[in-house]
C-alpha positions in Angstrom: 5.3 13.2 -2.1 5.8 16.3 -4.6 9.0 18.1 -5.1 8.1 20.9 -2.6 7.8 18.5 0.1 11.2 17.0 -1.0 12.8 20.4 -1.1 11.4 21.7 2.3 12.2 18.4 3.9 16.0 19.1 2.8 15.9 22.2 4.9 13.5 21.4 7.5 15.7 21.5 10.4 15.0 21.9 11.0 15.1 21.6 10.6 15.1 24.6 12.5 10.8 27.8 19.2 10.2 25.2 21.7 8.8 21.8 20.8 5.8 21.9 22.9 4.9 19.2 25.2 6.2 16.3 23.1 9.6 16.6 24.5 11.1 17.5 27.8 11.6 21.4 28.5 14.8 22.9 27.5 17.1 24.8 29.4 17.9 28.5 28.9 19.8 29.0 25.7 22.6 31.5 25.9 23.0 33.6 22.7 26.8 33.5 22.7 26.7 29.7 23.1 24.2 29.4 20.2 26.4 31.5 17.9 29.5 29.7 18.6 27.6 26.4 18.1 26.5 27.5 14.6 29.8 29.0 13.8 31.7 25.7 14.7 29.1 23.5 12.9 29.4 25.9 9.7 33.1 25.6 9.7 33.0 21.7 10.1 30.4 21.6 7.0 32.5 24.1 4.9 35.7 22.2 5.5 34.0 19.0 4.6 32.3 20.6 1.4 35.4 22.0 0.1 37.6 18.8 0.8 39.1 16.8 -2.1 37.1 13.6 -1.0 34.7 12.0 -3.4 31.2 13.3 -3.3 29.8 10.0 -1.5 32.5 10.5 1.2 31.5 14.3 1.6 28.0 13.4 1.8 28.6 10.8 4.6 30.7 13.3 6.6 27.9 15.9 6.2 25.5 13.4 7.5 27.5 12.7 10.5 27.8 16.5 11.3 24.2 17.1 10.8 23.3 14.1 13.1 25.2 15.9 16.0 24.0 19.4 15.2 20.2 18.8 14.5 17.7 17.7 17.1 16.2 15.3 14.8 13.9 13.5 17.1 12.4 16.7 18.5 12.0 18.2 15.2 10.5 15.0 13.7 8.0 14.7 16.5 7.0 18.4 16.2 6.5 18.0 12.5 4.2 15.0 12.9 2.3 17.1 15.4 -1.1 15.8 16.7 -0.8 12.8 14.4 2.0 11.4 16.7 -0.8 10.5 19.1 -2.9 8.9 16.6 0.0 6.7 15.2 0.6 3.3 16.8 4.0 2.7 18.7 5.2 0.7 15.7 4.2 3.6 13.3 5.9 6.1 15.6 9.1 4.1 15.5 9.0 3.6 11.8 8.3 7.3 11.4 11.3 8.4 13.3 13.6 6.0 11.4 12.0 7.3 8.1 12.2 10.9 9.0 15.9 10.9 10.0 16.8 9.1 6.9 14.7 11.4 4.7 16.2 14.5 6.2 19.8 13.4 6.4 19.6 12.0 2.8 18.1 15.4 1.5 20.7 17.5 3.4 23.7 15.4 2.5 22.7 15.0 -1.2 22.3 18.9 -1.5 25.1 20.2 0.4 27.5 17.3 -0.2 27.8 18.2 -4.0 28.9 21.9 -3.5 32.6 23.0 -3.3 34.0 26.6 -2.9 31.4 27.2 -0.2 31.9 30.2 2.3 30.0 30.6 5.4 29.7 33.8 7.6 27.7 34.8 10.8 25.3 37.6 10.7 23.2 39.1 13.6 22.1 36.9 16.4 19.1 37.4 18.7 17.4 35.9 21.7 14.1 34.8 20.8 12.8 33.3 24.1 14.5 32.0 27.2 15.0 28.7 25.6 16.0 29.4 22.1 18.1 31.9 20.0 18.1 32.8 16.4 21.6 32.8 14.6 21.7 34.5 11.1 24.1 33.1 8.5 25.3 34.0 4.9 26.1 31.3 2.6 28.0 31.9 -0.7 28.3 29.2 -3.4 30.2 29.4 -6.7 28.2 31.1 -9.6 25.2 31.4 -7.4 23.8 34.2 -5.4 24.4 34.2 -1.7 21.4 33.3 0.5 20.6 33.9 4.2 19.4 31.3 6.7 18.4 31.9 10.2 19.2 28.8 12.4 16.9 28.5 15.5 19.0 26.9 18.3 17.8 25.4 21.6 19.3 23.6 24.5 18.5 19.8 24.2 19.9 17.4 26.7 22.3 19.9 28.0 23.8 20.6 24.5 22.8 23.3 21.8 21.0 21.9 18.9 19.3 23.1 15.8 15.5 22.9 16.1 14.4 25.0 13.0 15.7 27.0 10.0 14.0 30.3 8.9 14.3 30.9 5.2 13.0 34.2 3.7 10.9 34.6 6.9 9.3 31.1 6.6 9.9 28.4 9.3 10.5 25.4 7.3 9.7 23.2 10.2 6.1 24.5 10.2 5.9 24.3 6.5 6.8 20.5 6.7 4.4 20.0 9.5 1.5 21.4 7.2 2.6 19.2 4.3 2.8 15.9 6.3 -0.5 16.6 7.9 -2.0 17.3 4.5 -0.9 13.8 3.3 -2.4 12.1 6.2 -5.6 14.1 6.3 -6.0 13.3 2.5 -5.7 9.6 3.3 -8.5 9.4 6.0 -6.1 10.2 8.9 -4.0 7.2 8.3 -0.3 7.7 9.4 0.5 4.7 7.3 -0.2 6.7 4.2 2.6 9.2 5.1 4.9 6.4 5.9 4.4 5.0 2.4 5.1 8.3 0.9 8.3 8.7 2.8 9.5 5.2 1.8 8.7 6.2 -1.9 10.8 9.4 -1.4 13.7 7.8 0.2 13.8 5.2 -2.7 13.8 8.0 -5.2 16.6 9.8 -3.3 18.6 6.6 -3.1 18.2 6.0 -7.0 19.3 9.7 -7.6 22.3 9.3 -5.4 23.4 6.1 -7.3 23.5 7.8 -10.7 
């Protein structure tokens, strides 16, 4: 997979809208509940990033926080899209395992190396009955501040991140397009995407071991 896929996967929280018919319908998402959820998650991440722990320990803690905050299964299935029905049960299972590892490794590696981070809430808005958009502004030392909109839905009775909007672009939708392109270029074989994901994970593991 190319660098564009690697970077967009890192932010695809999705990664950051509903997850269509592939997952159970969500309950109504209260905007205040969504804002509090993102604020609390942000504080946890910032406290971890700014701690004196070694980078490897920070990455692991960030990974644990993200696994609790993100609807990894729902986002992963949405991103695979129509190819989910094409995949065999074994491919579906492996895809979900690889997707979680790819997502968490990317996020943990990227965010786990920064210290001196600050995080603030911007404007929140109700998008639909079952999701809300929470704006955040993130400052890192010697770098320009950047804005991220986190789409939050109610999943299994708990608020979860189902998408991230960066510069007006849904990173979840971008990732869905890129994954689909990999499969389409390889004759509609989901196995080709799985091979690419394995290679990406190996590259990430090698980079983290530097």
